[in-house]
C-alpha positions in Angstrom: -5.6 4.4 54.7 -2.2 5.6 56.2 -3.6 6.6 59.5 -5.6 3.3 59.7 -2.4 1.4 59.1 -0.7 3.2 62.0 -3.7 2.1 64.2 -3.5 -1.5 62.9 0.4 -1.7 63.4 1.1 0.6 66.5 -0.2 -0.1 70.0 -1.7 2.8 71.8 -2.8 4.7 68.7 -6.0 6.4 67.6 -7.1 8.0 64.4 -10.1 10.3 63.5 -10.9 10.5 59.8 -12.9 13.3 58.1 -16.4 13.0 56.8 -15.4 12.5 53.3 -13.7 9.1 53.3 -15.3 6.4 51.1 -16.2 2.8 52.0 -13.2 1.3 50.2 -11.1 3.5 52.4 -12.0 1.8 55.5 -13.0 -1.6 54.6 -9.8 -3.7 54.4 -8.2 -1.5 57.1 -11.1 -2.1 59.5 -10.7 -5.9 59.2 -7.2 -5.7 59.9 -7.7 -3.4 62.9 -10.3 -5.5 64.4 -8.4 -8.8 63.9 -5.9 -7.3 66.2 -8.4 -6.4 68.8 -9.0 -2.7 67.8 -12.1 -0.9 67.1 -13.5 1.1 64.1 -16.7 3.2 64.2 -18.3 6.4 63.1 -18.0 9.5 65.2 -21.1 8.6 67.2 -19.8 4.9 68.0 -21.9 3.2 65.6 -20.5 0.2 63.3 -19.4 1.3 59.9 -21.7 -0.2 57.2 -19.7 -1.5 54.0 -22.7 -2.3 51.8 -22.9 -2.0 48.0 -26.5 -0.8 48.5 -25.2 2.2 50.5 -24.8 5.3 48.2 -22.6 7.4 50.3 -19.4 7.1 52.0 -18.6 7.4 55.8 -20.6 10.6 56.2 -20.3 10.4 59.9 -16.6 10.2 60.1 -14.6 7.4 61.3 -12.8 6.8 64.6 -10.3 3.9 64.8 -8.3 2.6 67.8 -6.0 -0.1 68.7 -6.9 -2.7 71.3 -5.1 -1.0 74.3 -7.9 -0.8 76.8 -7.0 3.0 77.7 -7.2 3.9 73.8 -10.4 2.1 73.5 -11.9 4.1 76.6 -10.5 7.3 74.9 -12.2 6.0 71.5 -15.5 5.7 73.4 -15.2 9.1 75.1 -14.6 10.9 71.7 -17.7 9.2 70.5 -20.0 10.3 73.3 
């Protein structure tokens, strides 16, 4: 959550999280990041799914970026 807090509060920031984060690690920070114009996806660029029916965590990793256009482009490039 500390890395996601930095993305939510610092312009021009990006974070990559490992494959073992849980859904509760990203749910609230994702809402905060997106409310500030940022983006949170898995490593393939797909949206994270926060559902109680989902038995596993963020098994495809997490990429989070601030709303800065250059950082958003970097986010998309990483996911390609």
